[in-house]
N, C-alpha and C positions, 0 to 999 in steps of 0.2 A: 144305316141311315136311309130313310125312304122319304122322298118328297113327291107329292102327288100334284098333278095338274088336271083341270077338269074341262079343258077345251079338247085338245087331243088327249085321250086318256093316257097318262104318263106316270111312270114310277122310276125312281133312281135308287140303285142299290150299290153299296160299297163292298168290295171284296174284303176278305178277312185281313189282308195285309195293308189295308188302307184306312187311315183316320183322316177325315177331311180337315184341311187347314182353312184359313179364312178365305183365300182366293178361290179355292175349290167350292166352298160353301156358297160364296157369292155367285159363282158360275152356275151351280145347280139351281139356285133360286131364280136367277135371271133366265135360264133356259126353260124352267117350268113356266115362268110368266110369259115368255115368248110363245111356247107351245099352247098355252091357254087361249091364245088369240086365233088359233086355227083348229082344224079337225083332222082326224085320221080314222080310216075304216077299222083298223085294228089297234089295240093298245100298244104303246111304245114302252118297252121294258129295258132300262139301261143298267148295265153292269160296268162299274168303273174300277180299274185296278192299276197298280204300279207294276210294271214289267221291266226288270233290270236287263233283260236280254235285248231290249230295244236300246240301241246305243244313244240315240237322241231323237226326240220327236214323239210320235204317237202312231197307233194303229187303230183303225175303225173297222169293225166287222158287223155286218147287217145281215140278219137271217130271219126269214119268215118261218114261223113254227107255231102250231097249235092256235091258230087264229090270233097271233100276236107277232109283233116285230121285236126281236131281241137284238139289242145294239150293245156290243161290247167295245168299250174304249179303253185301250191300254196305253199308258204313257210311261216314259222313262223317269218322270218325276210328277209330283202333284200338278205343277204348272203346265206340263205338257198334256196331262189329262184335260185340263181346262181348255187348251187349244184344240184338242181332239173333239171335245164336246161342241165347241163353236164351229169347228170344221164340219161336223156332221150336220149341224143346222144349216150351214150355208152351202156346202158342197153336195149334200145328199137330200136334205129336207126342203130346199127351195127358198129359204130365207136369203135376203141380200142386205148386208150391213153396209149400205152405200154411203151413209152420211151420219154424222153424230146426232142429227135431229131427225133422221128419217131411216126407218128400217122397212124393207119390203117384206111383207108377210104373205106366205102362200095361202090360198083359200083352203087347200087340203094338202096334207103331207102324203106324197106318193113316193113309195120307196121301191127299190129293187134289192134283192139279195146280192151282196157284194162285199169285198174286203179291200182296203187300201191303206197305205202307210205314207206318212209325210215326215220330212226332216227340214229343219230351218236352214236356209242358205247362209244365214249369218247368226252368230251367237247373240248379238245385240241388234234388235230391229225396232225402229221406232220413228218418231216424228219430232222435229223442232218447229214449234210455232213461232214465226218471226214477228213477235209482238213489238218490235221497233216500229212496225206499221200498224195502222188502226184496223186490224182484221177482227174476225168474229169474236174471239175470246180475249182480246187484249184488255179491255176494261174489266171484264169479269175476273181475270187472273190477278189484277191489281186492286180489286175490292172484294176479297174473299169473305169479308164480314157480311156481305149482303146475301140473303137467302137465295135469291135468283142466281147469283154468281156460282155458288156451289152446285146448284142443279145443272147449270150449263157445263161447268167443268166436269162434273160426274158423267154427263152424257158423252163427253169426248173421251174420257178415260175408258168408259165402257166400249166405245167404238174401237179404241186401240186394241183392247184385249180380245174383243170379238173377232178382230181381224188378225190375230196371231202376233201382235206386237208386244214388246216387253220394255220399251224405253219411251220416256216423255221428257221433253225439255222446252222451255220458253225463255225469251229474253227479258230480263228484269230491267225496269226503267228507273232512272234516278229521280223522275218527277214524283214518284210515289213517296209518301212518308214512310221510309223503311222501318223506322222504329215502331210505328203503329202496325204496318203491314206484317212485320215479323211475328207479332202475337197471333196472327190468324193463319199465316203460311203453313204451320204444322197440320192444319186441317186438309190442305191440298195434298201434302206429302203423305199423310196417313191414308187418305182416300186412294191415292195411287198405289200405295203398298198393299192395301186391302184387295187389289185386283192382281197383285203379283208383278207390278210395274216398277222398274227403276225410274227415279225422277231426279232431274237436275235443272239447274238454272244457268243461262248464259249471262256472263258479266263481262266487264272489261277492266284492265288495269287503270286506264284513264282515257278511254275513247270519248271524243267530244261530240260526235255527230249523233243526231236522232235520239237524244235523251237516254243513251245507254247508261246503265248503272256503272259507276266508277268506284273502285276501291281507293283511289287516290285522286285528290284534287291537286293538280301538278304544282300550281304556284302558291300552295299553302305548305307550311313546314310540317315536320314530323310525319313523314310518309308511313313509317312503320306503325306509328300510333294510330294513324287513320285506318290502316289495314286491320289492326287488332280490333278496333272499335266496330268496324263494319262487319268483320267476320263474326264477332260475338252476337251481333243482331241477326245476321243471316242464319246462323246455325242454332237458333232456337227451334228450327225445323231440321229434321234428320235427312238432309239432302244426300243422295247417293253419289252425285258427282257435280262438279262445277266446271263450266267451260269459260275460258278467259280469252278475250281479244287483247293482244299486247301491242296494238298500233294506236296511233292517235286518231286514225280514221282511214277510210279508203283513199289510197294514193298519198296519205300523210305519213309522217315519220314512224318508223319502227322504234318503239320505246326501249328495245333492248340496247339500242345505241347509248342511251343516256341513263337508263334506270335498271340495268340488269340485276344489280344487287337486290333492289327492292322486289323485283319480279320473282327472283329466286326465293326470297323470304316469304312472299305470298304463297307460292306453290308449296314450299316445304311446310308452312303452317297448316294449310288445308289438308295435306296428305298425312302429316304426322299427328297434329293436335286434334283434328276433327275427323280423321279416318275416312275421308272422302276422296274419290278419284278426281284428278284434274286432267282436263283436256285443253290444249291450246288450239284456238281456231286459226284458220288460214284464209287468205283472200286470193282471188284469181288475178293477182297483180304481180308481174315479174319485178324482182328487186330493182332493176334498172329504171323502172317506171315510177318508183316510189321516192319521195323526198326523204333522204336519210334512210338507209337500210343497213341491216347487219344480219343477214340471213344465216351467218355461220356462228353467231354468238348463242350457244346452246344454254338456255336457262332452265331446261327441263331436268328433273330427276330421272332415275331409271324407271320409275313407275308412271311418269307423266305420259298421257296419251295425246293424240293429235287428231283434229278433224280436218279432212282434206275436202275442200270446197270446189264445186263447179256451179255455174249459173246458167239460167235459162234452159232452153230445150236443146242443148248441145251435149253430146256424149264425150267421155274422157278421151277416146281415140279417134274422134272425128277429125278429118283433115281440115275442116272449115268451121271455126267457132269464133267469129269476129267480135267478141265482147271484151270490155275492159282493155282495149288496145292490144288484144292478142290475135294471133293467126289461128290458134287452136289451143286446146287444154292438155296437150300431150305432156307438157312440163309438169302439170299437176299429177298426171298418172305416174311420171317418173318419181315425183316427190312421194306419192303414196307407196310405191314399191320400195323406195329407199327406207322409209320409216317402218314399213311392214316387217322388215327384217329385225327390228330392234325394240319395238314398243307397240302398244295397242293403237291401232288405227281404225277410225270410223270414217267411212265415206259419207260426205255431207252435200248431196246434190239438191237442186231445186225442183219443185213440182209446179211452181209458178213464180213470177218475178214481181208482179204488181208495178209500182211507180207509174211508168208510162209505157209498159211493154205489152202486158196481156189483159188480165181481167179488169183493169181500170179503164181500158179503152172503149169497149171490151173486145178482145180477141180470144177465141178458143183455139189454142195451138195444140192440135193432136200429136205433133211430133214429140211432145214431152213423153208420150207413151213409148216411142221408139228409143229415145235416148236413155230413159230410165231402165227399160228392159235390156238394152244392149249392155249397159254398165253392170246391172245385176248379173247377167249371164257371164260377163267378163270377170267379175270379182268374186263370185261365189266359190270358186275353186282356188283362190289366191291366198287363203288364210287371213283374209281381212276380217277384223274382229267385229265390225259393226257397220250397219247401214242406217243413217239417221237422215231422214228426208226433211229438207228445208221447205216448209209449207207457208204460203202467203195468201190463203183464202180459198174457199171451197165453191163459191157460187159461180155461175156462168160455165158450169160443166167441169170445174177443176176438182170437184169431189171425185170424178171418174179417175183422174190421174192418181190421186192419193190412194184410192181404193185398189186400183190395179197394182200399184207399187207394193202395198201391203200383201196382196195375194201372191205376187211374184217373190216375196221374201221367203216363201216356202216351196219346196219341191212339190211336184204334182204327179206322182208315179202312175196313177191310173188315168191321167189325162181327163179328169172330170171337166176341165176346160182345156183346150189345146194352147194354153197361154205360154207354154215354154217353147212353142214352135213359131208363133207369130204374135206380136203384141196386139194386133188388131183383133185377135180372137177373144179379147176381153168383152167385145160386144156380144158374142155368142153367149158367154156366161151370164152377162147382164140381162139380155133381152129374151133369149130362148127362141125367138121367132126368126127362122132362117132368112126369110126375105128381108125383114127389117135389118137384121144384123149385117147382111150382105151389103145393103145400101150404105150403112154407116161405115163399113170397111172401105167401100169405094170412096166415100168422102175423105176418109183417113188417107187413102192412097193418093188422092188428088192433092192433099196438103203436103204430103211428103214429096211428091213430084215437083210441085210448083214452089212451095215455100223453102224446102231444103235443097233439093237437087238443082232447081233453077235459081236458087238464092234470092227469092222474093221476100223472105221473112222480114228483112230489115226495113221494108217499105210500110208495113202495117202498124208498127208502134208509132207513138208521137215523140217529139223531142224530149229527152230527159231533162230534169230541172236545170242542170248546169250546162247542158249542151249549147245553149244560146247565149251564154256569157262570152265576153271577149277572151282571147288567149291571155295568159296561160291557164285560165280557170275553166275552159271548156273541155274538161277531160272526157274521154270516150268510154262511158259506162255501157251503153247499148250499141248494138250494131248500127252503123251509119250507111244509109243508102247512097248509091252513086249519084242520084239526082234528088235535089230538094227544090222547093219552090224558090227559096232565096238564091240558090246557085243558078237555076235556070234563068231567072230574071236578070242576073248579072252577066249572062253569056252574050257573045257576039251572035248576030243574026244567022250566020252560016252554021254555028253550033246548035242554035235553037231549032232550026229546021230539021236537023238530024234527030233531035230529042223527040219530036212529035211522032216519028215513026220508029222510035227505038224499040228494040226487041223486048226489053224489060217492061216498058209501059204496056205494050200489046199483051204480054203474058199476064200482067196484073188483071186486065180485063178478061182474058181467057180463064184464069183461075176463078174469078168471080162468076162468070157465066156457067162454067162447068159445075161449080159447087151449088149454085142456085138450082140448076137442073136436077141434081141429086136431092136437094132438100124438098123440091116439089114432089118427087117420087116418094120420099119419106112421109110427107104430109098425106099423100094418098093412101099409103099403107096404114098410117095411124087412124085414119077415118074408118077403115074397115074393122078396126079392133074395138072390143068392149073397153070401157074406161078402166081405170085402176092406176096403181102406182107406177107400173112399168110403162104404161102409155104416157103418163105425165113426165117420167124421166126421159123418154124418147123425145117428147115434144120440147122439153127444156134443152136437151142437147142440140136438137135441130134448130131451135131459135138461135142458139149461140153460133152454130155453123152459118146460119143466114146472115147474122150481123157481121161475122168475120168476112164473109164474101162481099157484103155491101161495103165494108171498110176498104177492101181492095179496089172496088169500083170507084169509091169516093176518092181514094188517093190517085187513081188513074185520071179521073176528071180534073182534080186540082192541079196535077202536074202538067197535063196538057193545057189547062187554062193558063197556067203560068207561062207556058211557051207562047201562047197567043198574045198574052199581055205584053211579054217582052218584045214581040214583033209589031206591036201596035195594032193588031187586028181585034178591035174592040167587039165587033159583032160576034166572032167566034169565041172570044173570051167570055162574053156574057152568056152565050149559049151553053158553054161548059159549066159555068157557075150555076146557071139555072138547073142543069141536070144534077150537079152535085147537091144542090139544095133539096131537090126531089129525093135523091138517095138518102140524104139526112132524115127527111120526114118519114120515109119508110122504116129506117132503122130506129128512130125514136119511138115509133109505134110498137115495134117489136120489144124495145127496152121496157116499155110500160106493161106490155103483156107478160114479160119475163118476171116482173116483180112478184107476181102471184106465186112463183116458185121459191122465192127467198125464204129461208127457214128461220131467220132472225128478224125481229121487228124493232130491234134497237141497235144503234152503234155502227151499222154498216153502210147506210145510204143517206144519212142526214149529217148536218153540222152539229157539233157539240164541243164542249171544253174537254179535250182528250188528254190522257196521260202521255200520248205520243207527241212528236213535234208537228203533227198535223191536226187541224181543228175540224176534221170531218172523217166519216167512215170511208173504208177503202173503196166502196162502190158509189160514193157521192159524185165523183166526176162522170160516172156512167149515167146518172139520173136524167140529165138533159144532154148527154153526149157533149160535155163541156169542151173536151179537146178537139172534137170535130168542128164545133162552132168557132173555136179560137183559130183553127187553121184557116177557115174561110175568111175570118176577119183579118188575119195576117196577110192573106193574099190581096184582099181588097184595099188595105191601108198601107201595105208595104212595110209593116212593122214586124221585124223578125227578132226582136230582142227578148231576153228572158223576163223582162218586167212588164211586157204587154199582156193585159188580161191575166195578171199573175194570180195563181192559186196557191203558190208555195210561199211559206215564210222562211226565206233563206237563212235568216239569223238563227231561227229555232233549229232548222235542219243541221246547219253547220255546228252550232253549239259552242261558239268561242267563249261565251260567258262562263262555261263550266270549267275553264282553266283556273278560275280565281276563287 
């Protein structure tokens, strides 16, 4: 089989022992189309072969000979040849598959004679799109009958396989007409299979929050009949696996307490009658924090797998991870190691959190790079069966986190990028410019120093939707700072005086000043460069760093303004509010500039009637920095309740009506 490309003169040849399957055929066609967009001094001649001596993974050999480049790609399987082909394009030829809607194409393919080999760090590698939230593909995945939907989904599936991934999952919503949707879902599944991807859906037994798909409506009769009916609709498509949440919701009862028999029936039916794998999901909530729990009631069969979750930019073995009312996530690591001995375990960490933590504020938290890298390095030799990244949106620089995770899911023997030595080296691989990469790594180090080591991270998000409700409903989802505006205003004068000069507040300003100094240097470097995709990517990341720094300064000003308001010093209070308003204006200008880099023109920054329990896209709050404005108004009016300037529909989010 030979496939020609007429940009860079290219031909593909299969060895005698190889007959191309669909995924390999698609990869060859895709590679030819990509190479057609660039040039090469010499023709590129590919030889593709299966080599059973390679235990797992692939080997790429590049040799200059007779005024041509001969590129031999050997894989332990057809699919590993696919990954070897895309590795050549990205690791050797200069392509960068950074985003589902954006590929960086080199002006010219410049090669060196070399040979390298890669193996996957996990058998199963992929991404869970958290479509309970109104992120980029949520609406498209729930309307596959629309032509534009399949195009957008296809671009994401291609991004996965181009970056060496083999698993895809998304959360199915109960707001969709499942009967209608199930007629079109096979197109999504078939498309994924055509790229060699496993595909699954996340569901729930009867989770009420955020429009999660339910197999059972609890207060209706005939639970087993409900399960049979809904399974028959879902499995009109050939899903490889189904993940199931067996709680009523976060902090809500574990349904193994009351419905263990029905949950066992659901698992058994999927595994035996539909021949699909089942995974039970976990939450980062200790049993004692949950209303009704039964962590020892094992409803799993011997074949049932488990997803071990962590949230935000904290690693499994960090000493400090104050999310979901925890001190850290070491108990989740212990759970992972326990199950690792007896069943398939996939690690299920986050690359962004949304809600009111990172990209909705917006904050670009580069420590996600550290935590995800640390956990991959920790688990790659622990026989963990899979790594499934929980993704909640790509804009405001979060494509960088997902792209880095995908790269780190493979070994890098020849150190094409030194990404197994330091997570910050991903900037070298992305940008190639030593000076610019060094500056981004300095910004990264500043974030680790101030946000992680000095524990300032909890000051930059805004209050989570339920955090401002009265007890006992004010559960702690996000890290909570030592000082809040409401808390400072309620302090005694002697305590307030100490707040003004508190080390944490001073460090917030230092973090902002130090970061903004680096971003100015990055701006200067960018101006020296010719335009192009890499310059735009650097500018996009730099804008996100600027807004994150301004967010820290804004919080410093609001907290000190709170102190002066509490003391009755109106002159100083007004001065701080005026400065905060000025910082807001600078940030909103950057937000408007950043919109030119958004890759989607629908569903992400506007209001619409969504399938999710939110009536806006995930970047809608960013559009006018809604949360920043709300905080200023809260301080001015003294209204710190959850219903002031409310953006959330608490009834929809909690979903109590889905019980009936």
